[in-house]
N, C-alpha and C positions, 0 to 999 in steps of 0.2 A: 334147447328146442326153440325157445322164443327168439334167441339170437339168429338161428337158422331161418326162421320165418321172416325176421326183419331184413336179413340179407337177401332173401328171395324177393321181397317187396322192392328193395332198392334196385336189384338187378332188373326186375320187370320195368320199373320206371325208367331206368337207363336205356333198356331196349326200346321202350316206347319213344323216347327222345330221338334215338337213332332212326327208328322207323319214320318218325315225323320228318326228320331231316331228309331222308331218302325220298319220301313222297314229294316233298317240295323240290328236291333236286330233279326228280323225274319230270315234274311239271315244267320247270324252267327249261330243261334240256329239250323237251318235246316242242315247246314254243320256239326255241332257238332253231332247232332242226327244221321245223315246219316253215319258218320264215326264210332261212338261208337256202333250203332245198327247193323252194318254189321256182326261182328262175332256172336252176339246173334241170329240174324235173320237166319244165315246159320245153326247154331247148333240146334236151335229150329225147323226149317223146316225139317232138317234131322231126328230129333227125332220124329216129328209128322208123317212123312211119314213112318218111320220104325215101328210105332205103328198103321199104317193104319188110322191115323187121317188126312185124306186127306183134309177135309174142313179147318181145322185149319192151315195146312201147306200152302195151297193156299192163305188163307187170310193173313198170315204173309208175304209171298213173295209179294203179291199185295200191301200190306200196305207199305212195304219198297220201292217198285218201285215208288209209289206215292210220298213218301217223297223225294226220289232222284230227281224226275222230278220237284217237287216244289222247291228244292234247286237250280236246274240248271236254271229254267226259271224265271229270276229275273224281267221280264217284267210284270208278273202277279201282280195284286193288293196285297199289303202286307197282307190285311185282309184275302184274299182267301188262300194265302200261309200259314198264321198262322193257318187257319182252319185245314190244313193237320196235323199240330202238335197236335192240340186239339183232332182231330179225332183219331190219333194214341194213344194218352194218354188214351182216353176213351176205345178204343179197348183193350189196355193192361190191363186196370182196369177190364173190363168184363172177359177177359180170365183168369186173376189171381184169381178173386173172384169165378168164377164157378169151377175152378180147385182146389183152396186152401182155399176157404171160406174167413173169415176175418183174418185168420192168415197169409195170403200172403201180397203181396205189393199192391193189388187192392185198398184198402182204401187210400193209400198214393197217388196213381194216381188220385183218385177222389178229394183229397184235393189239389193236385198241379195244376190240370187243370184250375179251376177258376182263380187261381193266374196268370197262364200263359196268360189266356184270357184277364185279366185286363191289364197286362203289355204290351202285344203285340197288342191288338186291342183297348181296352177302357173299361170304367166302365160298360156300358150296357152289353158288352160281358161277363164281370166278373160276374155280377148278373145272367145272363142267364145260364152260365155254373154252377153256384152255384145250381140253380134249377135243372139242368140236372144231376148233381152229386147226389143230394138228390133223384131224380127219379130213377136213375140207382141202387143206394144202396137199395131203397125200393123194386124195382122189383126183384133183386137178393135175398133179404131177403124173400120175398113172395115165390119165387121158392124154396129156401132152406127149408122154413118152411113147405111147402106143400109136399116136397119130390119129386117134379116133375123131377128134374135133377139128380135123384139118380144114374143113370148110368154113369154120367160124372162129378159129384161133389165129389171130393175125400174127402172133409170135412164131407160127409155124413157117412163115416165109424166111425166117432166120434159122440157121442150123441149130437144132435142139442140143443142149449140153446138159446131160444128166448130172454131171459133177457140180455144176453151178447151182442147179435146182436143189440138189441134196445139201450142199453147203449152206445156201441161204435158208433152206427150210430148217435145218438144225439150229442155225443161228437165231432164226425167228422164234423157234420153240423155246430155246434156252433163255432168250431175252424175255419172252412172255412169262415163263415160269419164275424168273428172278423178280420181275416187276410185280407179279401177283403175290409172291411170297413176301416181298417188302411191304406191299400195301396191306397184306394180312396183318403183319406186325404193327403197322400204323393203325389199322382198324382196331386191333386188340388194345393198343395203347389208348386210343380215343375212348373206347368203351370203358376201360378201367378208369380213365379220368372222369367220365360221366358218372360212373358208379361212386367214385370217391366224392365228387361234388354233391351227388344225391345224398350220400351218407352224411356229409357235413350239413346239408340243408335239413335233413331229417333230425339230426341232433339239435340243431338250432330251434326247430319247431318244438321238439320235446322240452327244451329249456323254457321257451316262451309259455308252453302249455302248463308246465310245472309252476311257473310264476302265477298264471291265472288261477290254478288250483289253490295256491297260497292266498290269493286275493279273496277267493270264495270262502276259504276257511276263516279268513280275518272277519268277513261279514258275520259269520256264524258266532265267532268268539265275542263279537260286540252285541250279540243277542238280537241282531236285526232279523235273523231268520231262525227258525227252529233247527235243531241239529240235523244235518244231512239234507236239508231242504234243497240246497243248490244242486247237489249231485242227484237227488231223486228226480227233480223236475227235468234235469238234463237228460237222464237216461230215458224217462218216459217220453220226453219230447222227441228224441231220436227215433224211438220205436213208432211213435205216432206219425212222424215224418215219412216213415216207410209206407204208410197207408195213403199218403197224399201224393201230390205231383212234384214234390221237392226233389231236385236232382241229386245224384250221389255226391257230386262235387261240393254240395253245400252243407253236407252233414257235419264237417269239422267246424265250420263257422257257426252252425246251429248249436253245437256243443259249447263253443266258447261264449256265444251270446247268452246261452242259458245260464252258464256259471256266473256271468257278470250282470245278470238282468237287473239286480238291485244295487249295483256298484255306486249309483248316484246317491243312495241313502247315506253314504259316508259323509255327505255334506249337510245332512239334516240334524238339527240339535237333538240331544238325547231326551230333552224334556218333551219333545214331540214324538220322537221315534219309539221311546220306551213307555209312553203314557199308557197306563192300564185301562183307562176308559176311552170313550169315543172322542174323536177330535172335534174341536170347534171348526167353524167354517174357515176362519183365518188359518188355523193350524193345518187344516186339510189342504188349503192352497199352498202352504209352504211344503207340505209333504209331496204335492204334485210336482214340485220343482226337481225331484230326484231324477226324473227322466231327462230333463234339460242338463242337470249336473253330469249325468252319464254321457250325454252327447259331448259336452265341453271337455270331459276327461278323455274320452276314447277317440274322438274324431281326429285327433292329432297323431294317432298311432296307426301308420299304414297297415300294419299286420292285423289290426282289429277292425278296419273299416267295413269289411263284409259281415262282421259279426255285430255291427252296431244296431241293426234293425230291431233286435229284441230288447236291449236295454232302453232304446229310445222310443219304441212304438208298442210295447206290450200292454200299455193301458189304453190304447185306442180301441174303440168299440165299433162293431159292425154297423150300427145305426148312426154313427158320426158324433156321438155324445161323449166320446172319450177325450183323453189328453195325451200329449201336449198340443197337438195340431188339429184335433177334431177330424182326423181322416175317416173316410167312410167306405165300407164294402171292400172291394178288391184293391182300393188305393192303399190299404194297409198291407205292408209286406207280408207275404205268406208265412215266413218264419215266425213273425210276431203273432199272426193269427193262430198258428199252431200252438205256440208257447203259452199264449194267454189262457187257453182252455186248461192246459196242464197246470199252470201256476195257480189259477183260481181253485181248481179241484184239490190240489195238494194243500192249499191254505185252508180250505174248508174242513178237511179231515184231520187238521193239526190243531193242537191247543194253542191259543193265542192269549195275551194278557187280558184282553177284553171279552173273551168268550171261550167256552170249551169246544173241543173238536166235534164235528158233525159225524153222523153215521155215513158210511160210504154210499148207501142207497139214496140217502137224502141229498148228498152232494151230487150224485149222478142225475137225480131228478132236477135239481137246480140248474145244472149245466144244460140239460135238455130243454128246460123252460126258457132259458136265455138264448137259445139258438135263434138267429135272425135278428136279435136285439143287441146283445153284447158280443156274441160269438158268430163266426162264420158257420152257417148251417152244415156245409160239407165237412168241415173239420170236426164239428160236434158229432156228426154221424160216424165218422171214422174213429173218433175217440170212444164212443159208446160201443162200437163193434169190437174195438181192442179190449175194452173193459169186460165185455161179455166173454170174449175168448179167454181172458185171464181167469175169470170166475169159473168157466167150464173146466179149465185146466186144473185149477185148485180142487174142484169137486171130483176130478177124475173121470169126467165124461168125455 
C-alpha cells in the first residue's frame, strides 16, 4: 500500500512537470503567434474591408484581439489559453478552404491543429481535434460539392473534382491519425522518463534524509540531547508550522533543520557539553559557538542550504538579545522563530544534568511570559492554541 502511495505521488509530480511545460509552451506560442500574425491581420482586415467583406474583417480582428488577450493573461488555465490557438487555427482553415478550396493552406491547418492540441493540452484533446478536423473537411467538401457557397468559394471557378477532394481528404486524415498516434507514443515515453527521473530523485532524497536521521541519532548517543528530543521537536515543529504562515514547500526543510538544530554541538568539548552544573561565562561563550559551527558545517551542502535557518538562528531572540547575530523581530527567519518555541518547551519538560524536568503547565506559562521578549508573539499564540487542542483531545472533550 505504501509503495502504491509513493508511485501515485511520483506520477503526480511528473504530471505537474508536464503541465508546467505545457503552460510555458502555450505562453511562448501565443507570443509568437501574436507577433507574427499582426502584419497579416492588418493587411487581411484592410483587404476584407476594401472588398466590403465586413464579416470576415471583423472576425479576423476579433480573433487577433482574443489571441493577444490570451497571451497577456497568464493567470488563465493553460488549456483555455491553448484553446484560443486551436480556435484560431480552425478559423484560418475554414477561411482558407472556403476561399481557395483544397489548393490553399486550409488542409495544412486541419493537419496541424490536432498536433498542437496533443502537445499543448494532451492526448484526449489531440483525438478530439482529429475528429473535428475530419468533420470540418467533410462539411466544406459537402458545401463545395453541392455548390452552395458558389458566391464566395473561389475554387468554384475551376471544375469541382470530387475524387480529388476525397483522395486528399483521406490522405489528410490518415496522416493526421499517424502523426497523433506517434506523438502519443512520444508523449508516453517522455512521461515515463519524467516518472523514472522523479523516482530516482525521490530515492536520493530518502537516502539524504536517512543520513540526517543518522546524524540526529548520533547527537543523542553522545548525550547531547535527551532520547528522542530531535524527533519530538521536529514533529511538534511541523504541526506548529501548520498554524503559521509557513508554506507547504518549506515543511521538508523545516523537518531537516529541526533534526540538525544542534549539529554544531559536535564541535563543543565534552567538558562543557556534559557539565552537570551551570556554565561559566567563558564556557557559555564557547557553547554559543555551536550555531556558528553548524553554519560552517552545513553551508557547503547545497541540499541543506534551505534547512540552515534553524541550526544557525534558533537561539536568536525576538528582542534582539540572542545569538549569533543578534537578529531582531521578523529579521529572524520564520522557521527559526517557530522552532525556538518548541525547542525551549521540550527542553523545559525534559530532565537535564543541571535540573529536573518542569511540569508542562509551568513550561507553558514560561513560554507565554517570554512572548514578545524571547519569542515571536504570534508563534507563541499558535503554540498555546496547539497545546490547548492537544490537552482537550487527551481529556476527551
